[in-house]
C-alpha positions as YAML, in Angstrom:
chain: A
units: angstrom
residues:
- id: 1
  name: MET
  ca: [0.00, 0.00, 0.00]
- id: 2
  name: GLY
  ca: [2.78, 2.37, 0.94]
- id: 3
  name: TRP
  ca: [4.57, 1.73, -2.34]
- id: 4
  name: GLY
  ca: [1.39, 2.40, -4.29]
- id: 5
  name: LYS
  ca: [0.98, 5.79, -2.59]
- id: 6
  name: ARG
  ca: [4.56, 6.69, -3.32]
- id: 7
  name: LYS
  ca: [4.06, 5.68, -6.93]
- id: 8
  name: ARG
  ca: [1.02, 7.91, -7.31]
- id: 9
  name: ARG
  ca: [2.92, 10.79, -5.73]
- id: 10
  name: LYS
  ca: [5.81, 10.16, -8.13]
- id: 11
  name: GLY
  ca: [3.41, 10.11, -11.03]
- id: 12
  name: TRP
  ca: [1.90, 13.43, -9.86]
- id: 13
  name: MET
  ca: [5.36, 14.97, -9.76]
- id: 14
  name: MET
  ca: [6.21, 13.59, -13.19]
- id: 15
  name: ASN
  ca: [3.00, 15.04, -14.67]
- id: 16
  name: ALA
  ca: [3.43, 18.49, -13.02]
- id: 17
  name: PRO
  ca: [4.17, 21.37, -15.43]
- id: 18
  name: ARG
  ca: [7.87, 22.17, -15.64]
- id: 19
  name: ILE
  ca: [9.45, 25.58, -16.24]
- id: 20
  name: GLY
  ca: [12.10, 25.42, -18.95]
- id: 21
  name: THR
  ca: [15.50, 27.01, -18.47]
- id: 22
  name: GLY
  ca: [14.69, 29.82, -20.89]
- id: 23
  name: ARG
  ca: [11.48, 30.65, -19.06]
- id: 24
  name: LYS
  ca: [13.28, 30.55, -15.72]
- id: 25
  name: VAL
  ca: [15.82, 33.07, -16.98]
- id: 26
  name: LEU
  ca: [13.05, 35.28, -18.36]
- id: 27
  name: LEU
  ca: [11.09, 35.09, -15.08]
- id: 28
  name: LEU
  ca: [14.16, 35.92, -13.00]
- id: 29
  name: THR
  ca: [14.99, 38.81, -15.34]
- id: 30
  name: MET
  ca: [11.47, 40.21, -15.02]
- id: 31
  name: LEU
  ca: [11.53, 39.92, -11.23]
- id: 32
  name: GLY
  ca: [14.94, 41.57, -11.12]
- id: 33
  name: SER
  ca: [13.75, 44.45, -13.32]
- id: 34
  name: LEU
  ca: [10.66, 44.90, -11.14]
- id: 35
  name: PHE
  ca: [12.78, 44.98, -7.98]
- id: 36
  name: LEU
  ca: [15.15, 47.55, -9.47]
- id: 37
  name: ALA
  ca: [12.24, 49.70, -10.64]
- id: 38
  name: LEU
  ca: [10.64, 49.63, -7.19]
- id: 39
  name: ALA
  ca: [13.96, 50.40, -5.51]
- id: 40
  name: SER
  ca: [14.60, 53.28, -7.92]
- id: 41
  name: THR
  ca: [11.14, 54.72, -7.28]
- id: 42
  name: ALA
  ca: [11.56, 54.47, -3.51]
- id: 43
  name: SER
  ca: [14.93, 56.22, -3.57]
- id: 44
  name: ALA
  ca: [14.10, 58.86, -6.18]
- id: 45
  name: ALA
  ca: [14.61, 62.39, -4.93]
- id: 46
  name: PRO
  ca: [11.54, 64.64, -4.91]
- id: 47
  name: ARG
  ca: [11.19, 67.15, -7.72]
- id: 48
  name: ASP
  ca: [10.14, 70.75, -7.25]
- id: 49
  name: PRO
  ca: [7.23, 72.17, -9.27]
- id: 50
  name: ILE
  ca: [8.48, 74.82, -11.70]
- id: 51
  name: ALA
  ca: [6.98, 78.31, -11.82]
- id: 52
  name: SER
  ca: [9.04, 80.07, -14.48]
- id: 53
  name: GLY
  ca: [12.08, 79.97, -16.70]
- id: 54
  name: THR
  ca: [13.20, 79.96, -20.31]
- id: 55
  name: THR
  ca: [14.33, 77.45, -22.91]
- id: 56
  name: ASP
  ca: [16.56, 78.85, -25.67]
- id: 57
  name: LEU
  ca: [17.46, 77.05, -28.89]
- id: 58
  name: HIS
  ca: [20.54, 78.44, -30.61]
- id: 59
  name: MET
  ca: [20.38, 77.09, -34.15]
- id: 60
  name: LYS
  ca: [23.62, 75.55, -35.41]
- id: 61
  name: LYS
  ca: [25.32, 77.27, -38.35]
- id: 62
  name: GLY
  ca: [25.11, 74.13, -40.45]
- id: 63
  name: MET
  ca: [21.36, 73.86, -39.93]
- id: 64
  name: LEU
  ca: [20.82, 77.55, -40.68]
- id: 65
  name: ARG
  ca: [22.89, 77.19, -43.86]
- id: 66
  name: LYS
  ca: [20.86, 74.14, -44.90]
- id: 67
  name: LEU
  ca: [17.54, 75.88, -44.25]
- id: 68
  name: GLY
  ca: [18.74, 79.09, -45.95]
- id: 69
  name: ASN
  ca: [19.79, 77.21, -49.11]
- id: 70
  name: LEU
  ca: [16.34, 75.62, -49.20]
- id: 71
  name: GLY
  ca: [14.61, 78.97, -48.69]
- id: 72
  name: VAL
  ca: [13.21, 77.89, -45.32]
- id: 73
  name: THR
  ca: [12.74, 80.62, -42.71]
- id: 74
  name: VAL
  ca: [12.44, 80.24, -38.91]
- id: 75
  name: GLN
  ca: [9.95, 82.35, -36.98]
- id: 76
  name: ALA
  ca: [8.65, 82.35, -33.42]
- id: 77
  name: ILE
  ca: [4.96, 81.64, -32.92]
- id: 78
  name: GLY
  ca: [2.63, 81.82, -29.93]
- id: 79
  name: THR
  ca: [2.71, 83.52, -26.55]
- id: 80
  name: GLY
  ca: [6.05, 83.56, -24.80]
- id: 81
  name: ALA
  ca: [8.13, 82.78, -27.91]
- id: 82
  name: THR
  ca: [10.77, 85.08, -29.40]
- id: 83
  name: SER
  ca: [13.13, 84.86, -32.36]
- id: 84
  name: SER
  ca: [16.32, 86.84, -32.90]
- id: 85
  name: GLY
  ca: [19.13, 85.85, -35.25]
- id: 86
  name: SER
  ca: [19.95, 82.20, -34.63]
- id: 87
  name: LYS
  ca: [18.08, 82.07, -31.31]
- id: 88
  name: VAL
  ca: [14.54, 80.90, -30.61]
- id: 89
  name: GLY
  ca: [13.43, 81.67, -27.05]
- id: 90
  name: LEU
  ca: [10.55, 79.87, -25.34]
- id: 91
  name: ALA
  ca: [8.99, 80.61, -21.96]
- id: 92
  name: VAL
  ca: [8.84, 77.75, -19.45]
- id: 93
  name: ARG
  ca: [5.27, 77.37, -18.20]
- id: 94
  name: GLY
  ca: [5.68, 74.45, -15.79]
- id: 95
  name: GLY
  ca: [7.27, 71.10, -15.06]
- id: 96
  name: MET
  ca: [8.97, 69.22, -12.25]
- id: 97
  name: LEU
  ca: [12.71, 69.34, -11.58]
- id: 98
  name: ASP
  ca: [15.19, 68.24, -8.93]
- id: 99
  name: PRO
  ca: [17.49, 71.27, -8.66]
- id: 100
  name: THR
  ca: [20.36, 69.24, -7.22]
- id: 101
  name: ASP
  ca: [20.88, 67.23, -10.43]
- id: 102
  name: ALA
  ca: [18.58, 68.98, -12.96]
- id: 103
  name: LYS
  ca: [16.61, 65.75, -13.48]
- id: 104
  name: GLY
  ca: [12.99, 66.13, -14.50]
- id: 105
  name: SER
  ca: [11.02, 67.82, -17.25]
- id: 106
  name: LEU
  ca: [10.17, 71.35, -18.39]
- id: 107
  name: ASP
  ca: [7.10, 72.35, -20.39]
- id: 108
  name: THR
  ca: [7.34, 75.38, -22.66]
- id: 109
  name: ARG
  ca: [4.86, 77.87, -24.10]
- id: 110
  name: GLY
  ca: [4.70, 78.92, -27.75]
- id: 111
  name: GLY
  ca: [7.05, 77.49, -30.37]
- id: 112
  name: PHE
  ca: [8.58, 78.16, -33.77]
- id: 113
  name: LYS
  ca: [7.66, 77.57, -37.38]
- id: 114
  name: LEU
  ca: [9.66, 76.42, -40.39]
- id: 115
  name: GLN
  ca: [8.22, 78.17, -43.46]
- id: 116
  name: LEU
  ca: [8.86, 77.36, -47.13]
- id: 117
  name: GLY
  ca: [6.62, 79.33, -49.47]
- id: 118
  name: ASN
  ca: [3.05, 78.46, -48.61]
- id: 119
  name: ARG
  ca: [4.13, 75.39, -46.66]
- id: 120
  name: GLY
  ca: [4.72, 75.67, -42.92]
- id: 121
  name: VAL
  ca: [5.64, 73.28, -40.12]
- id: 122
  name: PRO
  ca: [4.83, 74.55, -36.62]
- id: 123
  name: LEU
  ca: [6.81, 73.02, -33.74]
- id: 124
  name: THR
  ca: [5.02, 73.74, -30.46]
- id: 125
  name: GLN
  ca: [4.52, 72.47, -26.90]
- id: 126
  name: LEU
  ca: [8.16, 71.50, -26.45]
- id: 127
  name: THR
  ca: [8.87, 69.36, -23.39]
- id: 128
  name: VAL
  ca: [12.49, 69.06, -22.29]
- id: 129
  name: ASN
  ca: [13.01, 65.78, -20.44]
- id: 130
  name: THR
  ca: [16.36, 66.31, -18.75]
- id: 131
  name: ALA
  ca: [16.22, 62.95, -16.98]
- id: 132
  name: LYS
  ca: [16.15, 61.01, -20.27]
- id: 133
  name: GLY
  ca: [17.96, 63.60, -22.38]
- id: 134
  name: ILE
  ca: [15.22, 63.94, -24.97]
- id: 135
  name: VAL
  ca: [12.85, 66.63, -26.26]
- id: 136
  name: PHE
  ca: [9.25, 66.08, -27.29]
- id: 137
  name: ALA
  ca: [7.20, 68.47, -29.43]
- id: 138
  name: LYS
  ca: [4.02, 68.74, -31.42]
- id: 139
  name: ILE
  ca: [5.20, 68.84, -35.04]
- id: 140
  name: ALA
  ca: [2.44, 69.91, -37.40]
- id: 141
  name: LYS
  ca: [-0.14, 68.78, -34.83]
- id: 142
  name: ALA
  ca: [1.49, 65.37, -34.23]
- id: 143
  name: ARG
  ca: [3.12, 64.72, -30.84]
- id: 144
  name: MET
  ca: [6.47, 62.93, -31.11]
- id: 145
  name: GLN
  ca: [10.07, 62.88, -29.98]
- id: 146
  name: LEU
  ca: [11.82, 65.83, -31.59]
- id: 147
  name: GLY
  ca: [15.41, 65.02, -30.69]
- id: 148
  name: VAL
  ca: [18.11, 63.77, -28.37]
- id: 149
  name: LEU
  ca: [20.23, 65.97, -26.08]
- id: 150
  name: THR
  ca: [24.02, 65.38, -25.82]
- id: 151
  name: PRO
  ca: [26.14, 66.09, -23.84]
- id: 152
  name: SER
  ca: [24.50, 67.96, -20.97]
- id: 153
  name: THR
  ca: [25.60, 69.93, -17.91]
- id: 154
  name: PHE
  ca: [23.86, 71.95, -15.21]
- id: 155
  name: GLU
  ca: [24.55, 74.57, -12.55]
- id: 156
  name: ARG
  ca: [22.58, 75.93, -9.63]
- id: 157
  name: GLU
  ca: [21.06, 79.40, -9.70]
- id: 158
  name: GLY
  ca: [19.44, 80.35, -6.40]
- id: 159
  name: PHE
  ca: [16.53, 78.04, -5.59]
- id: 160
  name: GLY
  ca: [16.53, 76.74, -9.16]
- id: 161
  name: THR
  ca: [18.92, 75.39, -11.75]
- id: 162
  name: ASN
  ca: [20.20, 75.94, -15.29]
- id: 163
  name: PHE
  ca: [20.53, 73.10, -17.81]
- id: 164
  name: LYS
  ca: [22.58, 73.08, -21.01]
- id: 165
  name: ALA
  ca: [22.96, 70.56, -23.84]
- id: 166
  name: VAL
  ca: [25.50, 71.10, -26.61]
- id: 167
  name: LYS
  ca: [23.48, 69.28, -29.27]
- id: 168
  name: LEU
  ca: [19.80, 68.70, -30.00]
- id: 169
  name: SER
  ca: [19.91, 66.01, -32.70]
- id: 170
  name: LEU
  ca: [16.72, 65.36, -34.65]
- id: 171
  name: THR
  ca: [15.08, 61.92, -34.66]
- id: 172
  name: GLU
  ca: [14.21, 60.01, -37.82]
- id: 173
  name: LYS
  ca: [10.49, 60.45, -37.20]
- id: 174
  name: ALA
  ca: [10.89, 64.21, -36.69]
- id: 175
  name: VAL
  ca: [12.93, 64.82, -39.86]
- id: 176
  name: ARG
  ca: [10.56, 62.69, -41.90]
- id: 177
  name: ARG
  ca: [7.55, 64.70, -40.76]
- id: 178
  name: ILE
  ca: [9.30, 68.05, -41.25]
- id: 179
  name: SER
  ca: [10.62, 67.09, -44.72]
- id: 180
  name: ASN
  ca: [7.25, 65.73, -45.83]
- id: 181
  name: ARG
  ca: [5.36, 68.79, -44.64]
- id: 182
  name: LEU
  ca: [7.80, 71.14, -46.35]
- id: 183
  name: GLY
  ca: [7.63, 69.08, -49.54]
- id: 184
  name: LEU
  ca: [11.39, 68.34, -49.59]
- id: 185
  name: ARG
  ca: [12.59, 65.63, -51.94]
- id: 186
  name: GLY
  ca: [15.85, 63.72, -52.45]
- id: 187
  name: SER
  ca: [18.99, 65.45, -51.18]
- id: 188
  name: LYS
  ca: [16.92, 68.38, -49.94]
- id: 189
  name: ARG
  ca: [15.37, 66.28, -47.19]
- id: 190
  name: LEU
  ca: [16.68, 66.57, -43.64]
- id: 191
  name: ASN
  ca: [18.71, 63.59, -42.42]
- id: 192
  name: PRO
  ca: [18.14, 61.74, -39.11]
- id: 193
  name: GLY
  ca: [20.66, 62.79, -36.49]
- id: 194
  name: ARG
  ca: [20.97, 66.28, -37.96]
- id: 195
  name: VAL
  ca: [21.90, 68.74, -35.20]
- id: 196
  name: LEU
  ca: [19.19, 71.38, -34.96]
- id: 197
  name: SER
  ca: [20.63, 73.50, -32.17]
- id: 198
  name: ASN
  ca: [22.02, 73.56, -28.70]
- id: 199
  name: LEU
  ca: [19.61, 74.00, -25.79]
- id: 200
  name: TYR
  ca: [19.80, 76.15, -22.68]
- id: 201
  name: SER
  ca: [17.06, 76.07, -20.03]
- id: 202
  name: THR
  ca: [16.64, 78.02, -16.82]
- id: 203
  name: ALA
  ca: [14.08, 77.01, -14.19]
- id: 204
  name: GLN
  ca: [12.92, 78.57, -10.94]
- id: 205
  name: PRO
  ca: [10.59, 76.63, -8.62]
- id: 206
  name: GLU
  ca: [7.07, 77.42, -7.57]
- id: 207
  name: MET
  ca: [7.85, 75.65, -4.29]
- id: 208
  name: VAL
  ca: [11.07, 74.25, -2.83]
- id: 209
  name: THR
  ca: [11.66, 71.03, -0.93]
- id: 210
  name: VAL
  ca: [12.24, 71.80, 2.74]
- id: 211
  name: LEU
  ca: [15.14, 69.93, 4.34]
- id: 212
  name: PRO
  ca: [14.62, 68.32, 7.78]
- id: 213
  name: GLN
  ca: [16.77, 70.75, 9.72]
- id: 214
  name: GLY
  ca: [16.26, 73.79, 11.91]
- id: 215
  name: SER
  ca: [13.19, 74.39, 14.06]
- id: 216
  name: VAL
  ca: [10.00, 76.40, 14.49]
- id: 217
  name: THR
  ca: [10.04, 78.55, 17.62]
- id: 218
  name: LEU
  ca: [6.67, 79.33, 19.25]
- id: 219
  name: THR
  ca: [6.52, 82.08, 21.87]
- id: 220
  name: GLY
  ca: [3.32, 81.95, 23.92]
- id: 221
  name: ASN
  ca: [1.04, 84.96, 24.29]
- id: 222
  name: ALA
  ca: [0.88, 86.30, 27.87]
- id: 223
  name: SER
  ca: [-2.89, 86.93, 27.90]
- id: 224
  name: THR
  ca: [-3.65, 83.45, 26.57]
- id: 225
  name: LEU
  ca: [-1.26, 81.85, 29.07]
- id: 226
  name: ALA
  ca: [-3.13, 83.79, 31.77]
- id: 227
  name: LYS
  ca: [-6.38, 82.14, 30.64]
- id: 228
  name: PHE
  ca: [-4.77, 78.71, 31.04]
- id: 229
  name: ALA
  ca: [-3.64, 79.71, 34.53]
- id: 230
  name: ALA
  ca: [-7.16, 80.92, 35.42]
- id: 231
  name: LYS
  ca: [-8.47, 77.48, 34.42]
- id: 232
  name: GLY
  ca: [-6.08, 75.78, 36.83]
- id: 233
  name: VAL
  ca: [-3.14, 74.95, 34.56]
- id: 234
  name: LYS
  ca: [0.12, 75.70, 36.33]
- id: 235
  name: VAL
  ca: [2.13, 78.00, 34.07]
- id: 236
  name: PRO
  ca: [4.78, 77.28, 32.93]
- id: 237
  name: GLU
  ca: [5.33, 73.84, 34.53]
- id: 238
  name: GLY
  ca: [1.95, 72.52, 33.30]
- id: 239
  name: ILE
  ca: [2.93, 73.22, 29.66]
- id: 240
  name: THR
  ca: [5.75, 70.93, 28.58]
- id: 241
  name: ALA
  ca: [7.38, 69.84, 25.33]
- id: 242
  name: LEU
  ca: [6.91, 66.39, 23.83]
- id: 243
  name: ALA
  ca: [10.20, 65.07, 22.43]
- id: 244
  name: PRO
  ca: [11.89, 65.82, 20.17]
- id: 245
  name: ALA
  ca: [10.44, 69.28, 20.75]
- id: 246
  name: LYS
  ca: [12.18, 71.34, 23.46]
- id: 247
  name: SER
  ca: [10.99, 73.75, 26.14]
- id: 248
  name: MET
  ca: [12.98, 76.95, 26.29]
- id: 249
  name: ALA
  ca: [12.78, 79.83, 28.79]
- id: 250
  name: SER
  ca: [9.59, 81.35, 27.34]
- id: 251
  name: SER
  ca: [9.06, 79.35, 24.18]
- id: 252
  name: LEU
  ca: [8.85, 75.93, 22.54]
- id: 253
  name: GLU
  ca: [11.02, 74.66, 19.69]
- id: 254
  name: PHE
  ca: [9.66, 72.10, 17.24]
- id: 255
  name: PRO
  ca: [12.18, 70.42, 14.87]
- id: 256
  name: ILE
  ca: [11.36, 70.89, 11.19]
- id: 257
  name: GLY
  ca: [10.68, 67.52, 9.57]
- id: 258
  name: GLY
  ca: [10.29, 68.55, 5.93]
- id: 259
  name: GLY
  ca: [7.65, 69.81, 3.55]
- id: 260
  name: MET
  ca: [7.47, 72.15, 0.57]
- id: 261
  name: LEU
  ca: [7.29, 75.94, 0.61]
- id: 262
  name: ALA
  ca: [7.04, 78.77, -1.90]
- id: 263
  name: PRO
  ca: [9.88, 81.31, -1.62]
- id: 264
  name: ASP
  ca: [7.31, 84.00, -0.72]
- id: 265
  name: ALA
  ca: [5.50, 81.59, 1.67]
- id: 266
  name: ASN
  ca: [2.18, 82.07, -0.11]
- id: 267
  name: LYS
  ca: [1.72, 78.30, -0.43]
- id: 268
  name: GLY
  ca: [3.20, 75.05, 0.81]
- id: 269
  name: THR
  ca: [3.37, 73.10, 4.05]
- id: 270
  name: VAL
  ca: [6.06, 72.90, 6.72]
- id: 271
  name: GLU
  ca: [5.97, 69.79, 8.89]
- id: 272
  name: THR
  ca: [7.34, 69.58, 12.42]
- id: 273
  name: ALA
  ca: [8.09, 66.82, 14.93]
- id: 274
  name: GLY
  ca: [7.31, 66.57, 18.61]
- id: 275
  name: GLY
  ca: [4.61, 68.59, 20.30]
- id: 276
  name: VAL
  ca: [3.34, 70.13, 23.52]
- id: 277
  name: GLN
  ca: [1.39, 68.78, 26.47]
- id: 278
  name: ILE
  ca: [-0.95, 70.95, 28.56]
- id: 279
  name: LEU
  ca: [-1.84, 69.41, 31.94]
- id: 280
  name: LYS
  ca: [-4.32, 70.55, 34.59]
- id: 281
  name: ASP
  ca: [-3.29, 68.73, 37.77]
- id: 282
  name: THR
  ca: [-6.18, 68.26, 40.22]
- id: 283
  name: ASP
  ca: [-7.09, 65.83, 42.99]
- id: 284
  name: SER
  ca: [-9.96, 64.18, 41.11]
- id: 285
  name: LEU
  ca: [-9.08, 64.48, 37.41]
- id: 286
  name: ASP
  ca: [-6.05, 65.51, 35.38]
- id: 287
  name: PRO
  ca: [-7.36, 66.91, 32.06]
- id: 288
  name: THR
  ca: [-4.56, 66.71, 29.51]
- id: 289
  name: VAL
  ca: [-4.29, 67.96, 25.93]
- id: 290
  name: ARG
  ca: [-1.45, 66.80, 23.68]
- id: 291
  name: LEU
  ca: [-0.79, 68.65, 20.43]
- id: 292
  name: SER
  ca: [1.81, 66.96, 18.24]
- id: 293
  name: ASN
  ca: [3.24, 66.91, 14.70]
- id: 294
  name: VAL
  ca: [2.24, 70.47, 13.84]
- id: 295
  name: GLN
  ca: [1.80, 71.17, 10.12]
- id: 296
  name: VAL
  ca: [1.63, 74.77, 8.91]
- id: 297
  name: ASP
  ca: [-0.36, 75.14, 5.67]
- id: 298
  name: PHE
  ca: [0.66, 78.46, 4.14]
- id: 299
  name: ALA
  ca: [-1.93, 78.32, 1.35]
- id: 300
  name: ALA
  ca: [-4.84, 77.82, 3.75]
- id: 301
  name: LYS
  ca: [-3.10, 79.99, 6.40]
- id: 302
  name: THR
  ca: [-3.80, 77.41, 9.09]
- id: 303
  name: ALA
  ca: [-1.90, 75.01, 11.34]
- id: 304
  name: THR
  ca: [-3.15, 71.53, 12.14]
- id: 305
  name: VAL
  ca: [-2.08, 69.09, 14.88]
- id: 306
  name: GLN
  ca: [-2.52, 65.51, 15.97]
- id: 307
  name: LEU
  ca: [-4.86, 65.92, 18.93]
- id: 308
  name: GLU
  ca: [-5.03, 63.68, 21.98]
- id: 309
  name: ILE
  ca: [-7.27, 64.39, 25.00]
- id: 310
  name: LEU
  ca: [-6.69, 62.40, 28.17]
- id: 311
  name: PRO
  ca: [-7.55, 60.57, 30.36]
- id: 312
  name: LYS
  ca: [-9.72, 58.16, 28.39]
- id: 313
  name: PRO
  ca: [-12.47, 58.03, 29.60]
- id: 314
  name: PRO
  ca: [-14.04, 60.53, 30.14]
- id: 315
  name: PHE
  ca: [-12.17, 62.14, 27.24]
- id: 316
  name: PRO
  ca: [-11.89, 60.58, 23.75]
- id: 317
  name: GLY
  ca: [-8.12, 59.96, 23.68]
- id: 318
  name: ALA
  ca: [-6.63, 60.22, 20.18]
- id: 319
  name: ALA
  ca: [-8.85, 62.53, 18.13]
- id: 320
  name: GLY
  ca: [-6.92, 62.59, 14.84]
- id: 321
  name: ARG
  ca: [-5.64, 65.60, 12.95]
- id: 322
  name: THR
  ca: [-7.52, 68.81, 13.59]
- id: 323
  name: ALA
  ca: [-7.19, 72.52, 12.86]
- id: 324
  name: LEU
  ca: [-5.70, 74.50, 15.74]
- id: 325
  name: VAL
  ca: [-4.97, 78.06, 14.65]
- id: 326
  name: ASP
  ca: [-5.25, 80.53, 11.82]
- id: 327
  name: VAL
  ca: [-1.88, 81.85, 10.64]
- id: 328
  name: VAL
  ca: [-1.36, 85.55, 9.98]
- id: 329
  name: LEU
  ca: [1.80, 86.73, 8.22]
- id: 330
  name: PRO
  ca: [2.45, 90.42, 8.99]
- id: 331
  name: PRO
  ca: [3.93, 92.62, 6.24]
- id: 332
  name: ASN
  ca: [7.63, 92.01, 5.60]
- id: 333
  name: SER
  ca: [7.63, 88.88, 7.79]
- id: 334
  name: VAL
  ca: [8.94, 86.65, 4.98]
- id: 335
  name: THR
  ca: [12.47, 86.91, 3.60]
- id: 336
  name: ALA
  ca: [13.87, 84.65, 0.89]
- id: 337
  name: ASN
  ca: [17.63, 84.33, 0.37]
- id: 338
  name: PRO
  ca: [18.27, 82.61, -2.98]
- id: 339
  name: VAL
  ca: [22.04, 82.58, -2.45]
- id: 340
  name: ALA
  ca: [21.81, 80.68, 0.85]
- id: 341
  name: ARG
  ca: [18.59, 78.98, -0.35]
- id: 342
  name: THR
  ca: [16.75, 79.84, 2.86]
- id: 343
  name: ILE
  ca: [13.29, 81.21, 3.62]
- id: 344
  name: SER
  ca: [12.87, 83.06, 6.93]
- id: 345
  name: ILE
  ca: [9.55, 83.81, 8.61]
- id: 346
  name: GLN
  ca: [9.54, 86.10, 11.65]
- id: 347
  name: GLY
  ca: [6.70, 87.05, 13.98]
- id: 348
  name: ALA
  ca: [3.92, 85.05, 12.32]
- id: 349
  name: GLU
  ca: [0.76, 85.10, 14.44]
- id: 350
  name: ALA
  ca: [-1.10, 81.97, 15.53]
- id: 351
  name: ARG
  ca: [-4.74, 82.70, 16.46]
- id: 352
  name: LEU
  ca: [-7.12, 80.08, 17.87]
- id: 353
  name: GLN
  ca: [-9.83, 78.74, 15.61]
- id: 354
  name: ALA
  ca: [-13.36, 78.41, 16.95]
- id: 355
  name: GLY
  ca: [-13.23, 74.62, 17.25]
- id: 356
  name: ALA
  ca: [-9.91, 74.69, 19.10]
- id: 357
  name: ALA
  ca: [-11.16, 77.36, 21.52]
- id: 358
  name: SER
  ca: [-14.29, 75.32, 22.24]
- id: 359
  name: THR
  ca: [-12.25, 72.13, 22.84]
- id: 360
  name: LEU
  ca: [-9.87, 73.85, 25.26]
- id: 361
  name: ASN
  ca: [-12.82, 75.27, 27.21]
- id: 362
  name: ASP
  ca: [-14.59, 71.88, 27.36]
- id: 363
  name: VAL
  ca: [-11.46, 70.13, 28.63]
- id: 364
  name: PHE
  ca: [-10.04, 72.64, 31.08]
- id: 365
  name: ASN
  ca: [-13.36, 73.76, 32.54]
- id: 366
  name: GLN
  ca: [-13.35, 70.33, 34.22]
- id: 367
  name: PRO
  ca: [-13.51, 69.29, 37.01]
- id: 368
  name: ALA
  ca: [-15.83, 71.45, 39.08]
- id: 369
  name: PRO
  ca: [-15.87, 74.21, 40.16]
- id: 370
  name: THR
  ca: [-16.14, 75.90, 36.76]
- id: 371
  name: PRO
  ca: [-13.46, 78.56, 36.13]
- id: 372
  name: PRO
  ca: [-14.59, 82.19, 35.70]
- id: 373
  name: PRO
  ca: [-16.11, 83.11, 32.29]
- id: 374
  name: SER
  ca: [-13.24, 85.53, 31.71]
- id: 375
  name: SER
  ca: [-10.95, 82.53, 31.34]
- id: 376
  name: ASN
  ca: [-12.84, 81.16, 28.36]
- id: 377
  name: PHE
  ca: [-10.96, 80.98, 25.07]
- id: 378
  name: VAL
  ca: [-12.60, 82.64, 22.08]
- id: 379
  name: VAL
  ca: [-11.96, 82.52, 18.34]
- id: 380
  name: GLY
  ca: [-9.02, 84.73, 17.42]
- id: 381
  name: ASP
  ca: [-7.26, 84.49, 20.78]
- id: 382
  name: PRO
  ca: [-3.52, 84.82, 20.13]
- id: 383
  name: LEU
  ca: [-1.87, 81.52, 20.99]
- id: 384
  name: GLY
  ca: [1.48, 83.17, 20.30]
- id: 385
  name: THR
  ca: [3.90, 84.08, 17.55]
- id: 386
  name: PHE
  ca: [6.23, 81.75, 15.69]
- id: 387
  name: SER
  ca: [9.39, 82.08, 13.64]
- id: 388
  name: MET
  ca: [11.40, 79.72, 11.47]
- id: 389
  name: GLN
  ca: [14.15, 79.55, 8.91]
- id: 390
  name: VAL
  ca: [13.74, 76.72, 6.43]
- id: 391
  name: GLN
  ca: [16.57, 75.39, 4.33]
- id: 392
  name: ALA
  ca: [15.88, 74.42, 0.74]
- id: 393
  name: ARG
  ca: [18.03, 72.00, -1.23]
...
């Protein structure tokens, strides 16, 4: 009986589908490629959204001579495009770029047109892909790869970067479409690999990536601290920092964890680590509010926190992320230094939102007896002022 079972098991193994050596190699290659792609994506540096810049094409003498002999003229077309001598200038309207290595892509506005008699070939919507070293364009309404960039270099300029390629060589598909549209035949046709121009792009970011260094300093408002004291919170010992935040003489320091920020601080988010605990120590109940991982949203002009209200019960415990204050930036409170690539914010005001004021009253009006009405927080109460200097890449 035992032998019969082993025989059936052997037969099952003999009839099982086998993976050939070639398929094994292919499978391993595919898995390896997938792993490398995932690893590359995980380690890829963030790219900054681009606000402005230029892309200039300086036509090569050989190309200008070729076009001139054919009677073909070059003219700028569309908004943001200019033409002067051998140069075609295009405005950068957007894109994403890592300023530390100039990897990413730039989208341009306008374009240029090759004209031969009543035949014209517009080249518009150029996209410079600096990561792959290629340029795409819409050539006579057809989107395709225009050319290849070689060799390329870059240099930093303030918060942004400048990118240069010595040659923009035309692809076979591009020269075929241009030649066909211009009606060129035989030796008059453009050849694949023909160098159209060099390329020089400048790019300045809409927002910069904030490095995890430095801190946000919050200085409490005396009148608001007095309200905490009137509710029974011992000031300052009842207000303590949650690591890695630090309590200073009259302020709290929250380490900057990252984020993105516009150089004029009109948009973006700065993230911080640590937090603050506010404790009302009583004989019957110790109401406690913990505010951690503050995020300042400069577009919405608000700051949100991870809120925790203890003890649980009677309080809810972790309450998720909630809005705490409105942020007011006084005139001249923001200073950008492109050379040092820093953005400084001084004396920004943090004013309690209605929901936050209500929560603080509900928590610290317990236990009985109820504190005086003058201690109640109201919308707009100044929690304090904060300052920071963020470092961009």
